[in-house]
C-alpha positions as a printed NumPy array, in Angstrom:
array([[140.983, 100.317, 159.608],
       [145.595, 101.033, 159.532],
       [145.241,  97.833, 161.148],
       [143.498,  95.603, 158.852],
       [144.453,  97.086, 155.437],
       [147.848,  96.072, 156.921],
       [146.607,  92.851, 157.162],
       [145.509,  93.015, 153.698],
       [148.182,  93.755, 151.835],
       [150.546,  91.355, 153.685],
       [148.033,  88.466, 153.306],
       [147.329,  89.655, 148.925],
       [151.048,  89.736, 148.966],
       [151.471,  86.254, 150.462],
       [148.893,  84.279, 147.71 ],
       [150.889,  86.36 , 145.082],
       [154.424,  84.401, 146.067],
       [152.492,  81.676, 146.18 ],
       [152.01 ,  78.679, 144.342],
       [148.026,  80.072, 143.282],
       [149.724,  83.307, 142.404],
       [151.747,  82.045, 139.748],
       [149.01 ,  80.028, 138.727],
       [147.112,  82.707, 138.436],
       [149.842,  84.92 , 137.399],
       [148.815,  87.663, 140.336],
       [150.814,  91.032, 140.44 ],
       [153.921,  90.723, 142.534],
       [153.735,  86.803, 141.495],
       [156.847,  87.401, 139.257],
       [155.604,  85.521, 136.727],
       [156.456,  87.383, 133.059],
       [152.69 ,  87.47 , 132.436],
       [151.228,  87.732, 136.189],
       [148.382,  91.175, 135.39 ],
       [149.41 ,  93.892, 136.851],
       [146.511,  95.228, 139.935],
       [145.182,  91.647, 140.276],
       [144.703,  91.137, 144.252],
       [143.495,  88.398, 145.906],
       [140.407,  90.01 , 147.724],
       [140.313,  92.505, 144.733],
       [139.492,  89.181, 143.046],
       [137.623,  87.877, 145.884],
       [135.451,  90.44 , 145.944],
       [134.99 ,  90.68 , 142.106],
       [133.598,  87.318, 141.977],
       [130.775,  88.729, 143.699],
       [130.543,  91.698, 141.912],
       [130.016,  88.827, 138.839],
       [127.553,  86.656, 141.208],
       [125.12 ,  90.068, 142.214],
       [124.658,  90.548, 138.847],
       [124.346,  87.098, 137.53 ],
       [122.038,  85.663, 140.136],
       [118.561,  86.395, 138.681],
       [119.372,  83.553, 136.002],
       [118.544,  80.986, 138.656],
       [115.168,  82.113, 138.855],
       [115.146,  83.457, 135.855],
       [115.683,  81.189, 133.827],
       [114.176,  77.751, 136.058],
       [110.697,  79.274, 135.536],
       [110.815,  79.403, 132.072],
       [111.66 ,  76.646, 130.769],
       [109.751,  74.793, 133.131],
       [106.726,  75.956, 131.457],
       [107.501,  72.764, 128.883],
       [106.893,  70.797, 131.705],
       [109.822,  68.922, 131.541],
       [109.742,  65.512, 131.302],
       [105.272,  65.668, 133.173],
       [102.805,  63.997, 131.465],
       [ 99.567,  65.896, 131.299],
       [ 95.883,  63.532, 132.029],
       [ 93.84 ,  65.813, 130.39 ],
       [ 90.892,  65.913, 127.664],
       [ 92.611,  67.275, 124.838],
       [ 89.732,  68.498, 123.361],
       [ 88.805,  69.806, 126.728],
       [ 92.522,  71.238, 128.478],
       [ 94.834,  71.557, 125.016],
       [ 97.249,  73.178, 127.137],
       [ 97.386,  71.186, 130.211],
       [ 95.993,  74.453, 132.234],
       [ 93.796,  73.635, 134.887],
       [ 95.122,  70.212, 135.275],
       [ 96.191,  69.479, 139.175],
       [ 98.799,  67.01 , 139.011],
       [100.603,  68.286, 135.865],
       [100.815,  71.67 , 137.862],
       [102.255,  70.046, 141.002],
       [104.563,  67.908, 138.122],
       [106.004,  71.3  , 137.034],
       [106.457,  73.183, 140.067],
       [108.319,  70.057, 140.711],
       [110.37 ,  70.895, 137.45 ],
       [111.138,  74.372, 138.296],
       [112.319,  72.979, 141.617],
       [114.905,  70.58 , 139.556],
       [115.636,  73.527, 137.14 ],
       [116.485,  75.719, 139.981],
       [118.924,  73.013, 141.332],
       [120.418,  72.246, 137.902],
       [120.875,  75.764, 136.993],
       [122.98 ,  77.32 , 139.744],
       [124.511,  73.965, 140.035],
       [126.109,  73.84 , 136.138],
       [127.12 ,  78.16 , 137.122],
       [129.036,  77.207, 139.646],
       [131.267,  73.876, 137.974],
       [130.827,  75.973, 134.646],
       [131.894,  79.118, 136.412],
       [134.642,  78.045, 138.679],
       [136.226,  76.014, 135.976],
       [136.566,  79.043, 133.779],
       [138.683,  80.026, 136.941],
       [141.114,  77.437, 136.916],
       [141.42 ,  75.547, 134.028],
       [141.598,  79.145, 130.977],
       [142.459,  81.703, 134.013],
       [139.505,  84.535, 132.732],
       [137.365,  86.176, 135.069],
       [134.096,  84.972, 132.624],
       [130.669,  83.744, 134.907],
       [128.905,  81.083, 132.681],
       [125.203,  80.152, 133.193],
       [122.37 ,  79.202, 131.012],
       [121.541,  81.98 , 128.876],
       [118.792,  84.268, 128.35 ],
       [117.507,  84.326, 124.622],
       [118.463,  80.523, 124.249],
       [116.523,  78.876, 126.963],
       [113.221,  81.202, 125.706],
       [113.918,  79.4  , 122.254],
       [114.639,  75.879, 124.015],
       [110.653,  76.483, 125.921],
       [109.287,  78.656, 123.574],
       [109.229,  76.972, 120.408],
       [111.563,  73.881, 120.329],
       [110.038,  72.402, 123.335],
       [106.497,  74.227, 123.747],
       [104.281,  75.35 , 126.303],
       [103.775,  72.167, 128.101],
       [105.452,  70.418, 125.424],
       [102.999,  71.303, 122.593],
       [106.259,  72.27 , 120.515],
       [108.516,  70.479, 117.364],
       [109.894,  68.487, 119.761],
       [109.617,  65.764, 123.16 ],
       [111.788,  67.45 , 125.935],
       [114.093,  64.692, 126.654],
       [115.226,  65.12 , 122.925],
       [115.59 ,  68.559, 122.953],
       [118.504,  68.446, 125.89 ],
       [120.185,  65.511, 123.867],
       [120.32 ,  68.241, 121.243],
       [122.258,  69.779, 123.272],
       [124.694,  67.118, 124.615],
       [125.098,  66.246, 121.042],
       [125.89 ,  70.065, 120.941],
       [128.344,  70.345, 123.667],
       [130.735,  67.636, 122.143],
       [130.39 ,  69.157, 118.374],
       [131.599,  72.51 , 120.311],
       [133.917,  70.442, 122.106],
       [135.731,  69.126, 118.828],
       [135.016,  73.097, 116.754],
       [136.951,  74.847, 120.17 ],
       [139.889,  71.555, 120.072],
       [140.839,  72.155, 116.331],
       [140.048,  75.893, 116.355],
       [137.845,  75.712, 113.674],
       [135.145,  77.747, 116.049],
       [135.868,  81.344, 115.145],
       [135.535,  79.9  , 111.929],
       [131.804,  79.436, 112.124],
       [131.855,  82.672, 113.736],
       [133.237,  85.156, 111.136],
       [131.376,  83.024, 108.238],
       [127.964,  84.977, 108.951],
       [127.448,  88.593, 107.052],
       [127.827,  91.682, 110.335],
       [124.572,  92.595, 110.155],
       [122.988,  88.908, 110.396],
       [125.214,  88.627, 113.855],
       [123.781,  92.001, 114.921],
       [120.402,  92.269, 113.808],
       [120.496,  88.374, 115.995],
       [121.216,  89.878, 118.993],
       [117.547,  92.436, 118.394],
       [115.52 ,  90.334, 117.2  ],
       [116.47 ,  87.99 , 120.156],
       [115.843,  91.167, 122.232],
       [112.667,  91.563, 121.733],
       [111.666,  87.645, 121.908],
       [112.606,  88.6  , 125.673],
       [110.659,  91.66 , 125.885],
       [107.808,  89.662, 124.562],
       [107.813,  86.62 , 126.244],
       [108.124,  89.274, 128.931],
       [105.459,  90.48 , 128.592],
       [102.666,  87.146, 129.167],
       [101.15 ,  86.055, 131.889],
       [103.745,  82.973, 131.693],
       [106.651,  84.036, 132.585],
       [105.933,  87.871, 132.898],
       [104.298,  90.849, 134.187],
       [100.924,  89.698, 131.533],
       [100.834,  92.52 , 129.949],
       [100.037,  90.963, 126.805],
       [ 97.769,  88.362, 125.82 ],
       [ 97.282,  86.931, 122.018],
       [ 93.481,  87.42 , 120.481],
       [ 91.281,  86.368, 118.096],
       [ 90.443,  88.993, 116.236],
       [ 94.1  ,  90.699, 116.343],
       [ 97.643,  89.206, 116.968],
       [ 98.039,  90.764, 120.416],
       [ 95.882,  92.237, 122.741],
       [ 96.853,  94.3  , 125.679],
       [ 95.512,  92.703, 128.823],
       [ 96.277,  92.495, 132.5  ],
       [ 92.917,  91.564, 134.087],
       [ 92.596,  89.457, 136.645],
       [ 94.366,  85.736, 135.821],
       [ 90.995,  84.039, 137.049],
       [ 88.959,  86.99 , 134.694],
       [ 90.219,  85.163, 131.453],
       [ 88.872,  83.489, 128.552],
       [ 89.359,  79.98 , 129.494],
       [ 89.262,  79.11 , 125.695],
       [ 91.058,  81.974, 123.706],
       [ 92.804,  83.365, 126.997],
       [ 91.881,  87.166, 126.476],
       [ 90.985,  89.538, 128.697],
       [ 87.108,  91.194, 129.366],
       [ 87.074,  94.759, 128.594],
       [ 85.82 ,  95.695, 131.991],
       [ 89.69 ,  94.204, 134.162],
       [ 92.37 ,  95.084, 131.289],
       [ 95.142,  96.81 , 133.279],
       [ 93.415,  95.932, 136.819],
       [ 95.631,  92.979, 137.537],
       [ 97.555,  94.469, 140.909],
       [100.731,  92.02 , 140.54 ],
       [101.127,  93.898, 137.052],
       [101.57 ,  97.208, 138.338],
       [103.628,  96.064, 141.945],
       [105.944,  94.145, 138.626],
       [106.065,  97.125, 136.773],
       [106.667,  99.504, 139.478],
       [108.548,  97.4  , 141.987],
       [109.866,  95.281, 139.094],
       [110.529,  97.695, 136.57 ],
       [110.776, 101.03 , 137.008],
       [112.803, 100.851, 140.968],
       [114.804,  98.779, 138.629],
       [115.466, 101.077, 135.575],
       [116.092, 104.064, 138.444],
       [118.723, 102.157, 140.18 ],
       [120.857, 100.554, 136.991],
       [120.393, 104.316, 135.741],
       [121.969, 105.462, 138.99 ],
       [124.833, 102.73 , 138.588],
       [124.401, 101.083, 141.812],
       [125.021,  97.67 , 141.786],
       [122.892,  94.312, 142.451],
       [120.183,  96.259, 140.767],
       [118.48 ,  93.688, 138.266],
       [118.578,  91.444, 141.294],
       [116.926,  94.28 , 143.967],
       [114.259,  94.42 , 142.313],
       [113.669,  91.2  , 141.739],
       [113.994,  90.435, 145.006],
       [111.523,  93.385, 146.296],
       [108.962,  91.815, 144.504],
       [109.018,  88.814, 145.91 ],
       [108.493,  89.878, 149.408],
       [106.051,  91.815, 149.11 ],
       [103.719,  88.406, 147.073],
       [105.636,  86.423, 149.463],
       [102.708,  86.491, 152.182],
       [ 99.577,  84.39 , 151.609],
       [ 96.955,  86.953, 153.057],
       [ 97.456,  89.826, 149.613],
       [ 96.063,  90.01 , 147.029],
       [ 99.46 ,  89.886, 145.268],
       [ 99.989,  86.272, 147.248],
       [103.082,  83.432, 145.132],
       [100.827,  81.293, 147.752],
       [ 96.796,  81.01 , 147.069],
       [ 95.024,  78.964, 149.088],
       [ 94.645,  75.565, 146.099],
       [ 96.77 ,  72.624, 146.235],
       [ 99.437,  73.681, 143.567],
       [100.211,  77.154, 146.119],
       [ 99.715,  75.159, 149.744],
       [102.86 ,  72.746, 147.599],
       [104.388,  75.944, 146.76 ],
       [104.4  ,  77.559, 150.375],
       [105.154,  74.214, 151.982],
       [108.505,  73.948, 149.841],
       [109.237,  78.025, 150.471],
       [109.176,  77.358, 154.264],
       [112.292,  74.67 , 154.635],
       [113.807,  78.166, 153.045],
       [117.336,  75.968, 153.181],
       [117.393,  72.806, 151.85 ],
       [118.699,  70.66 , 148.928],
       [116.982,  69.293, 146.662],
       [117.312,  66.45 , 144.129],
       [116.918,  66.63 , 140.655],
       [114.157,  64.584, 139.884],
       [112.623,  65.001, 136.311],
       [114.925,  66.605, 134.165],
       [118.003,  64.473, 135.313],
       [119.673,  62.455, 132.718],
       [116.64 ,  62.037, 131.269],
       [118.519,  61.978, 126.963],
       [115.831,  60.525, 124.69 ],
       [118.356,  58.605, 121.902],
       [115.645,  57.197, 119.641],
       [114.803,  60.583, 117.208],
       [113.988,  58.422, 114.399],
       [109.951,  60.566, 114.063],
       [111.831,  64.334, 115.09 ],
       [115.106,  63.992, 112.395],
       [114.269,  67.172, 110.994],
       [113.36 ,  68.814, 113.78 ],
       [116.179,  67.436, 116.123],
       [118.731,  69.002, 113.243],
       [116.879,  72.43 , 113.501],
       [117.092,  72.533, 116.585],
       [120.892,  71.844, 117.203],
       [121.457,  73.655, 113.293],
       [119.902,  77.159, 115.8  ],
       [121.535,  76.414, 118.784],
       [124.885,  75.998, 117.498],
       [124.467,  78.126, 115.518],
       [123.409,  81.382, 118.218],
       [126.089,  80.069, 121.036],
       [128.551,  80.71 , 118.689],
       [127.98 ,  83.929, 118.117],
       [126.949,  84.52 , 121.161],
       [130.308,  82.852, 124.08 ],
       [132.835,  83.932, 121.04 ],
       [132.193,  87.792, 121.049],
       [131.034,  87.228, 124.778],
       [134.841,  86.049, 126.043],
       [136.059,  88.115, 123.636],
       [135.331,  91.672, 125.03 ],
       [135.237,  89.89 , 128.23 ],
       [138.884,  89.602, 127.924],
       [139.478,  93.014, 126.1  ],
       [137.939,  94.635, 129.262],
       [140.311,  92.934, 131.199],
       [142.753,  94.381, 129.367],
       [143.832,  90.165, 128.764],
       [143.682,  90.58 , 124.38 ],
       [147.476,  90.61 , 122.858],
       [147.757,  93.621, 120.9  ],
       [149.783,  91.441, 118.519],
       [148.126,  88.218, 117.4  ],
       [144.473,  89.806, 118.598],
       [144.035,  86.854, 120.893],
       [142.962,  86.543, 124.21 ],
       [144.751,  84.13 , 127.567],
       [143.404,  80.879, 127.53 ],
       [140.61 ,  81.473, 124.527],
       [141.265,  77.839, 123.445],
       [140.506,  76.447, 127.016],
       [137.479,  78.808, 127.639],
       [135.712,  77.447, 124.935],
       [136.881,  73.613, 125.675],
       [134.882,  74.328, 129.21 ],
       [132.354,  76.642, 127.906],
       [131.431,  72.76 , 125.568],
       [131.86 ,  70.492, 128.459],
       [129.365,  72.404, 130.589],
       [127.104,  73.041, 127.44 ],
       [126.597,  69.043, 127.777],
       [127.129,  68.364, 131.32 ],
       [124.475,  71.131, 131.26 ],
       [122.05 ,  69.187, 128.796],
       [122.33 ,  66.012, 131.844],
       [121.202,  68.306, 133.962],
       [118.145,  69.762, 132.266],
       [119.416,  73.023, 131.198],
       [119.621,  74.875, 127.316],
       [122.919,  75.23 , 126.441],
       [125.673,  77.435, 128.627],
       [127.552,  80.789, 127.559],
       [129.512,  83.597, 128.409],
       [127.947,  85.774, 130.   ],
       [128.5  ,  89.755, 129.444],
       [127.431,  90.427, 133.291],
       [130.725,  89.634, 133.902],
       [131.566,  92.555, 133.122],
       [130.146,  93.817, 136.43 ],
       [132.636,  92.161, 138.019],
       [135.548,  93.138, 136.591],
       [134.851,  97.019, 136.881],
       [135.225,  95.474, 140.479],
       [139.033,  94.552, 139.619],
       [138.749,  91.297, 139.01 ],
       [140.945,  90.129, 135.708],
       [142.667,  86.509, 137.398],
       [140.7  ,  83.244, 137.765],
       [139.98 ,  83.651, 141.338],
       [137.486,  86.184, 140.243],
       [135.347,  83.156, 138.014],
       [136.172,  80.951, 140.797],
       [134.623,  83.46 , 143.666],
       [131.468,  83.402, 141.357],
       [131.242,  79.434, 141.315],
       [131.463,  79.281, 144.911],
       [128.799,  81.052, 145.588],
       [126.583,  79.699, 143.211],
       [126.963,  76.154, 144.839],
       [126.105,  78.021, 148.069],
       [122.812,  78.815, 146.016],
       [122.264,  74.794, 145.599],
       [120.996,  75.03 , 149.322],
       [118.793,  77.897, 148.774],
       [116.851,  76.081, 145.891],
       [112.833,  76.591, 148.038],
       [113.736,  80.392, 148.381],
       [114.623,  81.057, 143.755],
       [112.073,  78.146, 143.278],
       [109.344,  80.999, 145.387],
       [109.984,  84.005, 143.598],
       [106.509,  84.913, 140.685],
       [107.2  ,  86.073, 137.316],
       [105.626,  89.56 , 137.663],
       [109.331,  89.273, 139.384],
       [111.501,  88.364, 136.288],
       [108.738,  89.602, 133.619],
       [110.256,  93.36 , 133.34 ],
       [113.877,  91.651, 134.256],
       [113.621,  90.528, 130.425],
       [112.187,  94.103, 129.499],
       [115.129,  95.253, 130.151],
       [117.627,  92.796, 129.088],
       [115.592,  93.249, 126.363],
       [116.075,  97.221, 125.745],
       [119.529,  96.3  , 126.105],
       [120.3  ,  94.419, 123.081],
       [118.203,  96.368, 120.728],
       [120.532,  98.659, 121.246],
       [122.123,  97.24 , 118.498],
       [119.887,  98.366, 116.185],
       [121.855, 101.342, 115.665],
       [124.955,  99.365, 114.295],
       [123.555,  97.667, 111.342],
       [123.79 ,  99.05 , 108.503],
       [121.222, 100.672, 106.628],
       [122.506, 102.831, 103.748],
       [122.004,  99.708, 101.628],
       [119.046,  97.858, 101.394],
       [121.151,  94.79 , 100.994],
       [122.293,  94.421, 104.192],
       [119.414,  96.05 , 106.01 ],
       [116.269,  94.337, 104.192],
       [117.965,  90.407, 105.532],
       [118.458,  92.273, 108.467],
       [115.242,  94.048, 109.209],
       [114.034,  90.148, 107.577],
       [115.706,  88.354, 111.117],
       [114.62 ,  90.76 , 113.104],
       [110.958,  90.465, 112.084],
       [110.316,  86.489, 111.959],
       [111.94 ,  86.775, 115.745],
       [109.585,  87.959, 117.498],
       [106.45 ,  88.036, 114.831],
       [106.585,  84.284, 114.663],
       [108.07 ,  84.242, 118.09 ],
       [110.677,  81.475, 117.229],
       [114.44 ,  82.153, 116.548],
       [115.375,  79.966, 114.758],
       [112.768,  81.208, 111.843],
       [114.707,  84.909, 112.682],
       [117.844,  83.374, 111.496],
       [116.855,  81.191, 108.3  ],
       [114.565,  83.902, 106.72 ],
       [117.776,  87.318, 106.941],
       [120.496,  84.403, 106.164],
       [118.87 ,  83.352, 103.023],
       [117.109,  87.109, 102.26 ],
       [121.048,  87.574, 102.295],
       [122.451,  85.435,  99.805],
       [119.576,  85.46 ,  97.991],
       [119.501,  89.009,  96.982],
       [123.106,  89.949,  97.861],
       [123.751,  87.034,  94.537],
       [121.419,  88.501,  92.189],
       [124.097,  91.415,  92.617],
       [126.685,  90.122,  92.414],
       [124.605,  87.91 ,  88.859],
       [123.501,  91.525,  87.742],
       [126.794,  93.382,  87.716],
       [128.874,  91.094,  86.636],
       [126.64 ,  89.941,  83.086],
       [126.336,  93.891,  82.827],
       [130.583,  94.409,  83.383],
       [129.898,  96.237,  86.149],
       [127.817,  99.294,  85.207],
       [124.418,  98.473,  86.654],
       [124.591,  98.21 ,  90.729],
       [122.312,  98.6  ,  93.578],
       [121.954, 102.369,  94.735],
       [124.257, 102.904,  97.881],
       [126.518,  99.858,  97.033],
       [128.992, 101.378,  97.837],
       [128.336, 101.067, 101.77 ],
       [127.567,  97.763, 101.279],
       [129.112,  96.149, 104.675],
       [132.229,  93.929, 103.505],
       [132.024,  90.019, 103.471],
       [135.061,  88.703, 103.228],
       [135.654,  85.751, 106.191],
       [140.19 ,  84.985, 106.526],
       [139.472,  82.321, 107.945],
       [143.24 ,  82.026, 108.58 ],
       [145.714,  78.554, 108.365],
       [143.395,  75.492, 107.998],
       [145.632,  73.713, 110.795],
       [145.286,  75.078, 113.928],
       [148.09 ,  77.015, 116.128],
       [148.177,  74.278, 118.953],
       [148.65 ,  71.204, 115.907],
       [151.487,  72.968, 115.222],
       [153.584,  73.47 , 118.51 ],
       [153.13 ,  69.234, 119.235],
       [154.547,  69.251, 115.408],
       [157.919,  71.392, 116.828],
       [158.65 ,  69.322, 119.993],
       [156.436,  71.764, 122.65 ],
       [153.905,  72.098, 124.15 ],
       [150.473,  73.002, 123.235],
       [149.795,  75.271, 125.568],
       [153.428,  76.793, 125.143],
       [151.678,  79.636, 122.826],
       [147.867,  80.436, 122.819],
       [146.033,  79.791, 119.84 ],
       [145.358,  82.926, 118.628],
       [141.558,  83.967, 117.433],
       [140.853,  86.764, 114.391],
       [137.932,  88.727, 114.912],
       [134.04 ,  87.82 , 113.574],
       [135.296,  89.488, 110.512],
       [137.877,  88.217, 109.331],
       [140.66 ,  90.25 , 110.354],
       [143.993,  89.779, 112.198],
       [145.393,  93.012, 113.148],
       [143.335,  93.667, 115.36 ],
       [140.065,  92.78 , 114.049],
       [136.454,  94.402, 115.583],
       [136.409,  95.452, 119.231],
       [133.826,  93.828, 120.924],
       [132.221,  96.346, 123.531],
       [130.009,  97.614, 125.801],
       [128.574, 100.934, 125.586],
       [130.465, 103.502, 125.916],
       [133.628, 101.329, 125.615],
       [133.206,  98.943, 128.445],
       [131.289,  95.29 , 128.342],
       [129.23 ,  95.546, 131.821],
       [126.002,  96.142, 130.007],
       [123.657,  93.509, 130.976],
       [122.531,  92.348, 128.641],
       [122.085,  89.068, 127.286],
       [122.861,  87.014, 124.511],
       [124.869,  88.22 , 121.836],
       [124.98 ,  91.757, 123.913],
       [128.66 ,  92.534, 122.441],
       [128.603,  95.511, 120.151],
       [131.001,  95.443, 117.253],
       [133.459,  98.493, 116.659],
       [135.887,  98.786, 113.776],
       [139.411,  98.531, 115.642],
       [140.447, 102.237, 114.212],
       [137.83 , 103.619, 115.67 ],
       [138.628, 102.545, 119.197],
       [142.074, 103.12 , 119.15 ],
       [142.388, 106.09 , 118.018],
       [140.765, 108.066, 120.785],
       [141.865, 104.477, 123.279],
       [137.537, 104.278, 123.544],
       [134.233, 104.71 , 121.663],
       [132.023, 106.601, 122.574]])
């Protein structure tokens, strides 16, 4: 081990003193901003940790988005089979769409993460975001295309969003928009998406099949064999409820076991639970097989047997539809919702990860390479739309790699390379059953709901809009409805309070008004810093554009951290939790 250790140290020094070391600011490179403690092999190991923490998204995203049916066309009579569940041709096409999306997810994650590391020099992984993919699948496009707009129009909205983001990043306006949203609504968005994902994880299509829609009540207990469900209502007979073995495998192997591994901080806990449930479900002779002896099962098993192979994207590649004349209003709603959620999600997550990696400038409150990072994210969103995926965003699971010592873009490049290798294992990822990933969605939801304790419940002007936002997201099965309801309620209530207070000369004020979350966003200078640098004849990268906090303060702004002072909690999206800077700075970390 001594010789191996000496060789590793020697190699680390050679890389650090090379041009590579200078570009990535490795420890020992001599760069004036070299990042202490960053070594080549440490960065490689950190990249693997980030990949194993993020890799579940390959299967989960493909499974969720394929529920839209993609570009598949249903030939069944809508009066007999409205949801096109019993059409074998459509089912086979949908299975092919899932394979397409697995390839697309791995490909865009590889591209985005690699160039985040190469160009922005940040140890942050990117991939299609949880929450956004569910909104895309079950609200915008809808189950089997029964939603607001066709799949082709939805990916067009995402493509446009990417370039709008690019312009906002170029002009330094991305943080302005994020700061304009009240704190209570930001936190409520995370909580609402958490409940939204939890509900999806309990359904049959993308979860363990624990609940189902009912006629007498909005929801009913399920857990029966899929074959025993009512063909019209989808309900389970009382005699068969909670008797589906796949549900129990998902609960105990994918839920309880994964939770125990997470409690003991076992690396790769989520992917371990998914693998265990999948392996149990692959043999064809068991009652829990994912490959039944049907046309769809045979087709899936034939693809699974390939194990290694490159699957070409056939159904969802470059299918944008620019004629939106019949979907203008819904197109705009989807675009605005994607913009809002992505602004909060990516901005907050990147800032949190940069602070966790000690890359935030204490004087400016900015993190290195911020503008380039936002541009890489924006371009990745647009390219991902061409591949047919929901918006790409930064993943808080990057904290796993940062916790392993990752400090530079080499970590992200290592993660991106792992995603590239995963492209050639599409047959494996396509064969992961929904009951293997259902509990993952529930666990992610539980992590996101933790932000509910940070909502200001003392003042009703903050609490009620936040509650409306949470409730509408979960109960209307729509992130957009929750956002619209919460923001409008906040504007209405607080505008009326302001009018009454002014009309009464300040004598009539609501109870606990003194506890109200302040809303006074400081948008800073209209002209971004890089433009000022160019006007002075300096290179635009001479000094990174400062990113002020989401709350609008510049010195030093709220700290976006995960639980216990770091950001490795693994929740997605919008999982960063805000704490006042003073609470962190006084004791070094929030506990």
